[in-house]
TORKOLLO-470312 format. One record per atom (N, C-alpha, C): x, y, z; residue in three letters; atom name; residue number from 1. Coordinates in Angstrom, 3 decimals. Example, Ala and Ser with C-alpha at 12.3 -4.5 7.8 and 13.67 -1.06 7.14 Angstrom:
[[13.190,-5.690,7.800],ALA,N,1]
[[12.300,-4.500,7.800],ALA,CA,1]
[[13.200,-3.300,7.800],ALA,C,1]
[[12.850,-2.250,7.080],SER,N,2]
[[13.670,-1.060,7.140],SER,CA,2]
[[12.900,0.030,7.870],SER,C,2]
This chain:
[[0.827,-1.034,-0.225],MET,N,1]
[[0.462,-0.128,-0.191],MET,CA,1]
[[1.229,1.603,-0.040],MET,C,1]
[[0.401,2.042,-0.937],ARG,N,2]
[[0.517,3.694,-1.144],ARG,CA,2]
[[0.364,4.332,-0.058],ARG,C,2]
[[0.995,5.166,1.040],THR,N,3]
[[0.552,6.517,1.251],THR,CA,3]
[[0.933,7.444,1.469],THR,C,3]
[[0.170,8.424,1.445],GLY,N,4]
[[0.993,10.058,1.392],GLY,CA,4]
[[-0.039,11.266,1.585],GLY,C,4]
[[0.354,12.402,2.028],ILE,N,5]
[[-0.345,13.172,2.268],ILE,CA,5]
[[-1.384,13.661,1.224],ILE,C,5]
[[-2.675,13.438,0.939],GLU,N,6]
[[-3.327,14.131,-0.631],GLU,CA,6]
[[-3.383,15.191,-0.612],GLU,C,6]
[[-4.458,15.934,0.761],CYS,N,7]
[[-4.436,17.263,0.316],CYS,CA,7]
[[-4.747,17.967,2.476],CYS,C,7]
[[-4.767,19.140,2.208],ARG,N,8]
[[-5.452,19.815,3.333],ARG,CA,8]
[[-6.347,20.460,2.704],ARG,C,8]
[[-7.275,20.684,3.244],GLN,N,9]
[[-9.036,21.906,3.991],GLN,CA,9]
[[-8.949,22.346,5.075],GLN,C,9]
[[-9.186,23.610,5.157],ARG,N,10]
[[-9.369,24.226,5.935],ARG,CA,10]
[[-10.577,24.404,6.766],ARG,C,10]
[[-11.820,24.648,7.248],LEU,N,11]
[[-12.932,24.803,7.998],LEU,CA,11]
[[-13.029,25.827,8.134],LEU,C,11]
[[-13.629,27.303,7.886],GLU,N,12]
[[-13.580,28.749,9.074],GLU,CA,12]
[[-14.826,28.680,9.748],GLU,C,12]
[[-15.192,29.210,10.577],PRO,N,13]
[[-16.271,29.365,11.535],PRO,CA,13]
[[-17.008,30.107,11.052],PRO,C,13]
[[-18.410,29.427,10.376],GLY,N,14]
[[-19.583,29.478,8.914],GLY,CA,14]
[[-19.400,28.886,8.486],GLY,C,14]
[[-18.460,27.781,8.137],ASP,N,15]
[[-18.403,26.485,6.949],ASP,CA,15]
[[-20.351,25.973,7.118],ASP,C,15]
[[-19.948,25.061,6.758],HIS,N,16]
[[-21.230,24.107,6.396],HIS,CA,16]
[[-20.581,22.859,6.681],HIS,C,16]
[[-20.803,21.897,7.116],VAL,N,17]
[[-20.258,19.843,7.018],VAL,CA,17]
[[-21.374,19.084,7.701],VAL,C,17]
[[-21.475,18.342,6.560],GLY,N,18]
[[-22.727,17.988,6.245],GLY,CA,18]
[[-24.241,18.544,6.726],GLY,C,18]
[[-24.351,19.540,6.497],GLY,N,19]
[[-26.003,20.174,6.560],GLY,CA,19]
[[-25.610,21.095,7.539],GLY,C,19]
[[-24.558,20.601,8.639],LYS,N,20]
[[-24.315,21.548,9.768],LYS,CA,20]
[[-23.387,22.795,9.910],LYS,C,20]
[[-23.959,24.093,10.753],ARG,N,21]
[[-23.069,25.013,10.301],ARG,CA,21]
[[-22.101,25.245,11.177],ARG,C,21]
[[-21.024,25.446,11.162],ALA,N,22]
[[-20.055,25.485,12.113],ALA,CA,22]
[[-19.570,26.243,13.009],ALA,C,22]
[[-20.883,26.279,14.420],VAL,N,23]
[[-21.020,27.346,15.163],VAL,CA,23]
[[-19.430,27.179,16.375],VAL,C,23]
[[-19.272,28.176,16.982],GLY,N,24]
[[-18.599,28.610,17.890],GLY,CA,24]
[[-17.258,28.099,17.588],GLY,C,24]
[[-16.593,27.696,16.533],ARG,N,25]
[[-14.953,27.338,16.473],ARG,CA,25]
[[-14.353,28.636,16.476],ARG,C,25]
[[-13.780,29.567,16.962],ALA,N,26]
[[-12.612,31.004,17.458],ALA,CA,26]
[[-11.997,30.411,16.484],ALA,C,26]
[[-11.383,29.218,16.778],GLN,N,27]
[[-9.874,29.139,15.581],GLN,CA,27]
[[-10.486,28.211,14.626],GLN,C,27]
[[-9.982,28.540,13.408],VAL,N,28]
[[-10.106,27.984,12.407],VAL,CA,28]
[[-8.920,26.788,12.290],VAL,C,28]
[[-10.305,24.888,11.912],VAL,N,29]
[[-9.423,23.841,12.041],VAL,CA,29]
[[-9.035,23.602,10.821],VAL,C,29]
[[-8.052,22.464,10.771],GLU,N,30]
[[-7.754,22.308,9.334],GLU,CA,30]
[[-7.464,20.324,9.436],GLU,C,30]
[[-7.158,20.259,8.273],GLN,N,31]
[[-7.239,18.469,8.113],GLN,CA,31]
[[-6.439,18.083,6.839],GLN,C,31]
[[-5.599,17.441,7.380],LEU,N,32]
[[-4.651,16.779,6.374],LEU,CA,32]
[[-4.852,15.139,6.485],LEU,C,32]
[[-4.924,14.549,5.236],TYR,N,33]
[[-5.369,13.423,4.387],TYR,CA,33]
[[-4.334,12.657,4.194],TYR,C,33]
[[-4.106,11.180,5.195],PHE,N,34]
[[-3.751,10.657,4.733],PHE,CA,34]
[[-4.176,9.150,4.193],PHE,C,34]
[[-3.777,9.242,2.662],ALA,N,35]
[[-4.070,8.370,2.387],ALA,CA,35]
[[-4.016,7.026,1.480],ALA,C,35]
[[-4.551,6.141,2.052],SER,N,36]
[[-3.824,4.029,1.464],SER,CA,36]
[[-4.072,3.596,0.579],SER,C,36]
[[-3.571,3.242,-1.007],LEU,N,37]
[[-4.217,3.106,-1.758],LEU,CA,37]
[[-3.946,1.727,-2.305],LEU,C,37]
[[-4.193,0.689,-2.536],GLN,N,38]
[[-3.600,-0.304,-2.970],GLN,CA,38]
[[-2.870,-0.160,-5.047],GLN,C,38]
[[-1.509,-0.910,-4.497],PRO,N,39]
[[-1.547,-1.285,-5.989],PRO,CA,39]
[[-1.943,-1.194,-6.865],PRO,C,39]
[[-1.271,-1.223,-7.713],GLY,N,40]
[[-2.031,-1.327,-9.586],GLY,CA,40]
[[-3.985,-0.996,-9.232],GLY,C,40]
[[-3.934,-0.582,-8.332],THR,N,41]
[[-5.758,-0.813,-8.767],THR,CA,41]
[[-5.909,1.191,-8.312],THR,C,41]
[[-5.136,1.502,-7.222],GLY,N,42]
[[-5.514,3.083,-7.300],GLY,CA,42]
[[-6.841,2.895,-6.131],GLY,C,42]
[[-7.495,1.671,-5.426],THR,N,43]
[[-8.398,2.284,-4.879],THR,CA,43]
[[-8.221,1.695,-3.225],THR,C,43]
[[-8.890,3.006,-3.268],LEU,N,44]
[[-8.390,3.811,-2.005],LEU,CA,44]
[[-8.339,2.419,-0.511],LEU,C,44]
[[-7.254,2.485,-0.025],ALA,N,45]
[[-7.530,1.136,1.408],ALA,CA,45]
[[-7.875,1.887,2.558],ALA,C,45]
[[-7.427,2.440,3.215],GLY,N,46]
[[-7.786,3.022,4.525],GLY,CA,46]
[[-7.732,5.030,3.892],GLY,C,46]
[[-8.045,5.289,5.401],LEU,N,47]
[[-8.192,7.238,5.323],LEU,CA,47]
[[-7.981,7.930,6.264],LEU,C,47]
[[-6.729,8.457,6.740],ARG,N,48]
[[-6.559,8.643,8.293],ARG,CA,48]
[[-6.355,10.216,8.250],ARG,C,48]
[[-7.071,11.497,9.097],MET,N,49]
[[-7.434,12.219,8.890],MET,CA,49]
[[-6.976,13.174,10.131],MET,C,49]
[[-5.854,13.830,9.512],ALA,N,50]
[[-5.288,14.743,11.331],ALA,CA,50]
[[-5.658,16.437,11.223],ALA,C,50]
[[-6.491,16.547,11.929],PRO,N,51]
[[-7.321,17.535,12.570],PRO,CA,51]
[[-6.130,18.457,12.958],PRO,C,51]
[[-5.882,19.839,12.544],VAL,N,52]
[[-4.514,20.350,13.647],VAL,CA,52]
[[-5.129,21.952,12.785],VAL,C,52]
[[-4.286,22.780,13.875],ARG,N,53]
[[-5.456,24.055,14.021],ARG,CA,53]
[[-3.391,25.038,13.261],ARG,C,53]
[[-3.681,26.235,12.505],ALA,N,54]
[[-2.211,26.567,11.907],ALA,CA,54]
[[-2.494,27.749,12.091],ALA,C,54]
[[-1.180,27.834,13.200],ARG,N,55]
[[-1.155,29.460,13.972],ARG,CA,55]
[[0.513,29.569,13.457],ARG,C,55]
[[0.869,30.666,13.071],LYS,N,56]
[[2.046,31.466,12.632],LYS,CA,56]
[[2.961,30.837,12.587],LYS,C,56]
[[2.311,30.033,11.680],LEU,N,57]
[[2.831,28.939,10.085],LEU,CA,57]
[[3.357,27.907,10.699],LEU,C,57]
[[2.621,27.408,11.539],ARG,N,58]
[[3.194,25.958,12.392],ARG,CA,58]
[[1.974,25.251,12.160],ARG,C,58]
[[1.881,24.420,11.773],LEU,N,59]
[[0.554,23.513,12.490],LEU,CA,59]
[[0.544,22.823,13.713],LEU,C,59]
[[-0.613,22.858,14.025],ARG,N,60]
[[-0.228,22.424,16.118],ARG,CA,60]
[[-1.417,21.060,15.524],ARG,C,60]
[[-1.780,20.005,16.789],ARG,N,61]
[[-2.504,19.124,16.694],ARG,CA,61]
[[-3.374,19.399,17.373],ARG,C,61]
[[-5.036,20.162,16.762],ALA,N,62]
[[-5.906,20.151,17.168],ALA,CA,62]
[[-6.628,19.695,18.715],ALA,C,62]
[[-6.792,20.780,19.465],PRO,N,63]
[[-7.353,20.150,20.757],PRO,CA,63]
[[-8.343,18.986,20.489],PRO,C,63]
[[-8.896,17.244,21.390],GLU,N,64]
[[-9.642,17.027,21.586],GLU,CA,64]
[[-11.134,17.366,21.743],GLU,C,64]
[[-11.422,18.809,21.612],PRO,N,65]
[[-12.726,18.950,21.444],PRO,CA,65]
[[-13.171,19.762,20.222],PRO,C,65]
[[-12.192,20.337,19.638],ASP,N,66]
[[-12.104,19.869,17.936],ASP,CA,66]
[[-11.901,19.278,17.382],ASP,C,66]
[[-11.067,17.992,17.273],ALA,N,67]
[[-11.143,16.632,16.965],ALA,CA,67]
[[-12.399,16.013,17.103],ALA,C,67]
[[-13.017,15.856,18.214],GLN,N,68]
[[-14.300,16.056,18.522],GLN,CA,68]
[[-15.715,16.218,17.183],GLN,C,68]
[[-15.230,17.539,17.235],TRP,N,69]
[[-16.119,18.446,16.493],TRP,CA,69]
[[-16.156,18.200,15.279],TRP,C,69]
[[-15.355,17.721,14.729],LEU,N,70]
[[-14.851,17.874,13.611],LEU,CA,70]
[[-15.020,15.867,13.269],LEU,C,70]
[[-15.021,15.381,13.972],ARG,N,71]
[[-15.210,13.791,13.417],ARG,CA,71]
[[-16.735,13.869,13.894],ARG,C,71]
[[-17.686,14.214,14.533],ALA,N,72]
[[-18.854,14.415,14.351],ALA,CA,72]
[[-19.714,14.812,13.154],ALA,C,72]
[[-18.889,16.165,12.655],ALA,N,73]
[[-19.519,16.455,11.133],ALA,CA,73]
[[-19.057,15.856,10.444],ALA,C,73]
[[-18.133,15.023,10.490],LEU,N,74]
[[-17.650,14.135,8.957],LEU,CA,74]
[[-18.509,13.410,9.246],LEU,C,74]
[[-19.041,12.768,10.018],GLU,N,75]
[[-19.666,11.730,10.410],GLU,CA,75]
[[-21.312,11.983,9.590],GLU,C,75]
[[-21.711,12.905,10.444],ARG,N,76]
[[-22.737,13.993,9.685],ARG,CA,76]
[[-23.140,13.419,7.924],ARG,C,76]
[[-21.740,13.825,7.449],ALA,N,77]
[[-21.553,14.116,6.286],ALA,CA,77]
[[-21.500,13.095,5.343],ALA,C,77]
[[-20.845,11.896,6.191],SER,N,78]
[[-20.457,10.510,5.214],SER,CA,78]
[[-21.454,9.557,5.237],SER,C,78]
[[-22.675,9.378,6.490],ARG,N,79]
[[-23.305,8.767,6.941],ARG,CA,79]
[[-24.019,8.467,5.860],ARG,C,79]
[[-25.028,9.642,4.451],ARG,N,80]
[[-25.031,8.572,4.077],ARG,CA,80]
[[-24.588,7.587,2.370],ARG,C,80]
[[-23.613,7.428,2.619],PHE,N,81]
[[-22.420,6.739,2.322],PHE,CA,81]
[[-21.815,5.950,3.229],PHE,C,81]
[[-22.979,5.340,4.101],GLY,N,82]
[[-22.431,4.296,4.702],GLY,CA,82]
[[-21.181,4.435,5.767],GLY,C,82]
[[-20.648,4.858,5.586],SER,N,83]
[[-19.111,5.433,6.365],SER,CA,83]
[[-19.409,5.768,7.959],SER,C,83]
[[-18.417,5.567,8.734],ARG,N,84]
[[-18.233,6.397,10.099],ARG,CA,84]
[[-16.634,6.842,10.175],ARG,C,84]
[[-16.656,6.997,11.326],VAL,N,85]
[[-15.814,8.371,11.226],VAL,CA,85]
[[-14.950,8.122,13.105],VAL,C,85]
[[-13.394,7.900,12.965],ASP,N,86]
[[-13.655,6.930,14.444],ASP,CA,86]
[[-12.663,8.442,15.430],ASP,C,86]
[[-12.599,8.871,16.247],LEU,N,87]
[[-11.268,9.123,16.690],LEU,CA,87]
[[-10.396,8.316,17.478],LEU,C,87]
[[-9.039,8.094,16.778],GLN,N,88]
[[-7.616,6.873,16.816],GLN,CA,88]
[[-7.328,7.263,18.351],GLN,C,88]
[[-6.941,6.737,19.247],PRO,N,89]
[[-6.054,7.088,20.571],PRO,CA,89]
[[-4.653,7.974,20.086],PRO,C,89]
[[-4.353,7.840,19.172],ASP,N,90]
[[-3.390,8.720,18.959],ASP,CA,90]
[[-3.639,10.335,18.491],ASP,C,90]
[[-5.303,10.669,17.920],GLY,N,91]
[[-5.671,11.563,17.721],GLY,CA,91]
[[-6.040,11.659,16.259],GLY,C,91]
[[-5.787,11.365,15.590],LEU,N,92]
[[-6.267,10.848,14.247],LEU,CA,92]
[[-7.550,10.656,13.461],LEU,C,92]
[[-8.334,11.246,13.038],LEU,N,93]
[[-9.386,10.341,12.597],LEU,CA,93]
[[-9.064,9.187,11.246],LEU,C,93]
[[-10.395,8.065,11.675],ALA,N,94]
[[-9.899,6.889,10.904],ALA,CA,94]
[[-11.530,6.744,10.592],ALA,C,94]
[[-11.350,6.828,8.753],LEU,N,95]
[[-12.383,6.621,7.702],LEU,CA,95]
[[-12.735,4.880,7.966],LEU,C,95]
[[-14.168,4.213,8.385],ARG,N,96]
[[-14.044,3.141,8.013],ARG,CA,96]
[[-14.967,3.508,7.048],ARG,C,96]
[[-15.371,2.385,6.036],PRO,N,97]
[[-16.090,2.605,4.421],PRO,CA,97]
[[-17.199,1.968,5.026],PRO,C,97]
[[-18.586,2.183,4.119],GLY,N,98]
[[-19.555,1.484,3.895],GLY,CA,98]
[[-18.838,0.225,3.418],GLY,C,98]
[[-20.524,-0.594,3.598],ALA,N,99]
[[-20.031,-1.888,2.751],ALA,CA,99]
[[-20.291,-1.632,1.559],ALA,C,99]
[[-19.732,-2.202,0.237],SER,N,100]
[[-19.628,-1.515,-1.078],SER,CA,100]
[[-20.855,-2.664,-1.656],SER,C,100]
C-alpha cells in the first residue's frame, strides 16, 4: 500500500459540514489527509485524517474538543455513504467505509 498526504482542508467559522453550520469554532480547524491506496488499482484502502490548527505558520494538533467536533461533522456528512469516522487514540481520525 502507498500512503501519502493527499490534501489539506480548511474549515472556518460559518462553514457548513454535513448540512450543519460550524458554529462556535473560534479558530480555524484544518485537516491533513493520509490516504492508503492499493497498488495497481489505486483503490482506497484506508484514510486517516489529522485535525490541526495553523498558527504562526506552524501546524499544531487540534485540541480534543475540536477533533471530536470535526469527527461528528464528518460522520454526519459521510452517513449517507454508510461510512463512519472514529477518533483514534493517537488523535487521528479514521474513516471506516461502508459496505460496497
